[in-house]
C-alpha positions as CSV (number, residue, x, y, z in Angstrom):
1,X,116.7,74.3,82.4
2,X,115.2,70.7,82.2
3,X,113.4,70.8,85.4
4,X,112.2,74.7,85.3
5,X,108.6,73.6,85.6
6,X,109.0,71.9,89.2
7,X,111.6,74.6,90.8
8,X,109.4,77.5,89.3
9,X,106.2,75.5,91.4
10,X,108.9,75.0,94.1
11,X,109.4,78.6,94.2
12,X,113.0,77.7,94.2
13,X,115.7,80.1,94.3
14,X,118.2,78.1,92.3
15,X,116.2,80.1,89.3
16,X,118.0,83.1,90.6
17,X,121.3,81.7,91.4
18,X,123.3,82.8,88.1
19,X,123.0,86.9,88.4
20,X,123.1,88.6,91.9
21,X,119.8,89.9,92.8
22,X,119.4,93.4,95.3
23,X,115.8,91.0,96.5
24,X,116.0,89.5,99.8
25,X,114.8,85.5,99.5
26,X,111.3,86.9,100.5
27,X,111.0,88.8,97.7
28,X,112.2,86.8,95.4
29,X,109.8,83.8,96.6
30,X,106.5,86.2,95.7
31,X,108.0,87.4,92.5
32,X,108.6,83.7,91.2
33,X,105.1,83.4,92.8
34,X,103.7,85.8,90.8
35,X,105.4,84.8,87.7
36,X,103.8,81.3,88.4
37,X,100.2,82.6,88.8
38,X,100.8,84.9,85.5
39,X,102.0,82.0,83.0
40,X,99.1,80.2,84.3
41,X,96.9,82.7,83.9
42,X,98.6,83.6,79.9
43,X,100.8,81.3,78.5
44,X,103.5,83.2,76.3
45,X,102.8,86.2,78.6
46,X,105.3,88.8,78.1
47,X,107.1,91.1,80.6
48,X,108.3,94.2,80.8
49,X,111.0,95.6,83.6
50,X,111.7,98.7,85.0
51,X,115.0,99.2,86.8
52,X,117.0,96.2,85.5
53,X,120.4,96.5,86.5
54,X,122.4,93.6,86.2
55,X,118.9,91.2,85.0
56,X,118.6,89.5,88.3
57,X,115.2,89.8,88.6
58,X,115.0,89.2,84.1
59,X,116.8,85.4,84.8
60,X,113.2,83.6,85.7
61,X,111.5,84.6,82.9
62,X,114.7,84.2,80.6
63,X,114.3,80.7,81.5
64,X,110.6,80.4,81.3
65,X,109.8,78.6,77.9
66,X,106.1,80.3,78.7
67,X,107.8,83.8,78.3
68,X,107.6,84.9,74.8
69,X,109.5,88.3,75.0
70,X,110.9,90.5,77.9
71,X,111.1,94.4,77.6
72,X,114.0,95.6,79.9
73,X,114.1,99.8,80.6
74,X,116.7,101.6,82.7
75,X,118.3,104.8,82.2
76,X,121.4,103.4,83.3
77,X,122.4,105.9,85.9
78,X,125.7,106.7,87.8
79,X,124.0,107.6,90.6
80,X,120.4,107.8,91.1
81,X,117.9,109.8,93.7
82,X,116.5,107.9,96.1
83,X,113.6,109.3,98.6
84,X,115.6,108.0,101.5
85,X,117.4,111.3,101.1
86,X,120.7,109.4,99.9
87,X,121.9,109.3,95.9
88,X,122.7,105.2,95.0
89,X,125.4,104.8,92.8
90,X,125.3,102.1,90.6
91,X,128.9,101.3,89.2
92,X,130.0,99.9,85.6
93,X,125.4,100.2,84.8
94,X,125.3,99.2,81.6
95,X,123.3,97.2,79.1
96,X,125.8,95.4,77.3
97,X,127.1,94.1,81.1
98,X,123.6,92.9,81.8
99,X,123.3,91.1,78.4
100,X,126.2,89.5,78.4
101,X,125.3,88.1,82.1
102,X,121.7,86.9,80.9
103,X,123.7,85.6,78.0
104,X,125.5,83.1,80.7
105,X,121.9,82.3,81.6
106,X,120.0,81.0,78.4
107,X,122.1,82.1,75.8
108,X,119.5,80.8,73.5
109,X,116.8,82.6,74.7
110,X,118.7,86.0,74.8
111,X,116.9,87.3,71.5
112,X,113.4,87.6,73.5
113,X,114.6,90.2,75.1
114,X,114.7,93.9,74.0
115,X,116.2,96.8,76.1
116,X,115.5,100.4,75.9
117,X,117.9,103.1,77.4
118,X,116.2,105.4,79.2
119,X,113.3,107.1,81.5
120,X,109.3,106.1,81.4
121,X,109.0,109.9,80.8
122,X,110.9,110.3,77.6
123,X,110.0,106.6,76.4
124,X,107.1,106.4,73.4
125,X,104.8,103.8,74.7
126,X,105.0,102.3,71.2
127,X,108.6,101.2,71.3
128,X,106.5,98.4,73.1
129,X,105.2,96.3,70.0
130,X,103.7,93.6,72.3
131,X,100.8,93.7,74.8
132,X,102.3,93.5,78.0
133,X,100.4,91.2,81.2
134,X,103.2,91.0,83.8
135,X,105.4,94.9,84.5
136,X,107.5,94.8,87.7
137,X,108.6,98.6,88.5
138,X,112.1,98.5,90.2
139,X,113.7,101.6,88.8
140,X,114.1,105.5,90.6
141,X,113.2,105.2,94.2
142,X,111.1,108.4,94.4
143,X,107.5,108.5,94.2
144,X,107.6,110.9,91.2
145,X,109.5,108.6,89.5
146,X,107.2,105.3,90.5
147,X,104.1,107.2,89.7
148,X,105.3,107.7,85.9
149,X,106.8,104.2,85.5
150,X,103.2,103.1,86.6
151,X,101.6,105.3,83.8
152,X,104.1,103.8,81.1
153,X,102.8,101.0,82.6
154,X,99.2,100.8,82.1
155,X,99.5,102.1,78.8
156,X,101.5,99.3,77.3
157,X,99.7,96.7,79.6
158,X,97.3,94.0,78.6
159,X,93.5,94.8,79.2
160,X,93.8,92.7,81.5
161,X,97.7,92.0,83.9
162,X,99.2,92.9,86.7
163,X,102.1,95.4,88.3
164,X,104.2,94.3,90.6
165,X,106.6,97.3,92.5
166,X,109.6,96.5,94.9
167,X,110.6,98.4,97.8
168,X,107.6,99.3,98.6
169,X,108.1,100.6,102.2
170,X,110.4,103.6,100.4
171,X,107.9,104.5,97.7
172,X,104.7,103.9,99.2
173,X,103.4,107.7,98.8
174,X,104.1,107.0,95.2
175,X,102.1,103.3,95.3
176,X,99.2,104.9,96.9
177,X,99.4,107.7,94.1
178,X,98.9,104.8,91.6
179,X,95.9,103.3,93.8
180,X,94.8,107.2,93.8
181,X,94.9,107.2,89.9
182,X,92.8,103.6,89.5
183,X,89.9,104.8,91.5
184,X,89.9,108.4,89.9
185,X,89.4,107.0,86.8
186,X,87.3,103.9,87.4
187,X,89.8,101.3,87.0
188,X,89.0,98.0,88.4
189,X,91.7,97.2,90.5
190,X,93.2,94.5,93.5
191,X,96.0,95.5,95.7
192,X,97.7,93.9,97.9
193,X,101.8,93.4,99.4
194,X,103.4,90.6,99.1
195,X,106.5,89.5,101.7
196,X,108.6,90.9,102.0
197,X,108.2,94.7,100.1
198,X,106.7,93.7,96.8
199,X,103.5,95.5,96.1
200,X,101.1,94.2,93.2
201,X,98.4,95.2,91.7
202,X,95.9,93.6,89.5
203,X,94.4,95.3,86.7
204,X,90.8,94.1,85.6
205,X,90.6,90.5,85.5
206,X,93.8,89.5,86.2
207,X,93.5,87.7,89.3
208,X,97.2,85.9,90.7
209,X,95.8,85.9,93.9
210,X,94.0,83.2,93.5
211,X,97.1,81.1,92.2
212,X,97.9,78.7,95.6
213,X,101.3,79.7,95.9
214,X,100.5,83.1,95.5
215,X,97.8,82.7,98.0
216,X,99.8,81.0,100.7
217,X,102.4,83.8,100.7
218,X,99.4,86.2,100.9
219,X,98.7,84.6,104.0
220,X,101.9,85.5,105.6
221,X,101.4,89.4,104.9
222,X,102.3,90.0,108.4
223,X,106.3,89.7,107.1
224,X,106.0,92.8,104.6
225,X,103.8,94.7,107.2
226,X,105.5,94.7,110.2
227,X,109.2,94.5,108.2
228,X,108.0,98.1,106.3
229,X,107.4,99.4,109.9
230,X,110.5,98.4,111.3
231,X,112.5,99.7,108.2
232,X,111.3,103.1,108.8
233,X,111.4,102.6,112.4
234,X,114.8,104.9,112.1
235,X,112.4,108.2,111.6
236,X,110.6,107.3,114.6
237,X,113.9,107.2,117.1
238,X,115.2,110.3,115.3
239,X,111.9,112.3,115.9
240,X,112.0,111.0,119.3
241,X,115.6,112.5,120.1
242,X,115.0,115.4,123.2
243,X,114.8,118.4,121.1
244,X,112.5,117.2,119.2
245,X,110.4,115.7,121.7
246,X,110.3,118.8,123.6
247,X,109.4,120.6,120.8
248,X,106.6,118.3,119.8
249,X,105.6,118.4,123.8
250,X,105.7,122.3,123.8
251,X,103.5,122.4,120.4
252,X,100.7,119.6,121.5
253,X,100.4,121.7,124.9
254,X,100.0,124.9,123.3
255,X,97.2,123.3,120.5
256,X,95.7,121.6,123.2
257,X,95.9,118.1,121.2
258,X,96.4,116.3,124.2
259,X,93.3,117.2,125.8
260,X,90.0,114.8,125.8
261,X,86.9,116.3,126.6
């Protein structure tokens, strides 16, 4: 795109128009804001993505002349476990299909993509031959997988960089484990939520948050906060059905948890 610089400065969703992405519009804008900030901090940055499916979230980086290398890791399952308790089906989930779609986006840039089929717990980090500045985790939506993906990203990350998570309202316990790991290992970081369900962790000195487009989105963090609570409100409604509510009342009364002295 000849007008790429203007499009990314405007967080324009045209950068996602050729390949369907499973992200909502607010998430796409947050991802573009992070990309904008990363390329300003580190021109010729390298990008790694875990869980690419059709390549929808790769396309803005493929179009970006300041992105030197793209790594796509995906174990390409037909069905995938999920913390919501339902296995999700991915039809015709192949690297070949993704690459064919990406060739339509930017055929002259396709060589900067390296694909690796598999899960991060079984991939040797040495397969990533470049230091990565920006990672995006959107693979298996279980707490265990998210933590494994995070540790892999840490192993291949540059001295300073950022790791982004999608669907934080589902894998929040896994993300909490990632934060705990950083704290226990005394690794400097900043962490925050972006509209709607993108969670960002800056490692060491990589201040994405100082970039004006990203700062503006941080001011509206109520969007992600409220969305996450409302998304999980189904479980509260389920727990408040009559049998469960009566059981909780009996237990609470027996333990005297409702008594203030």
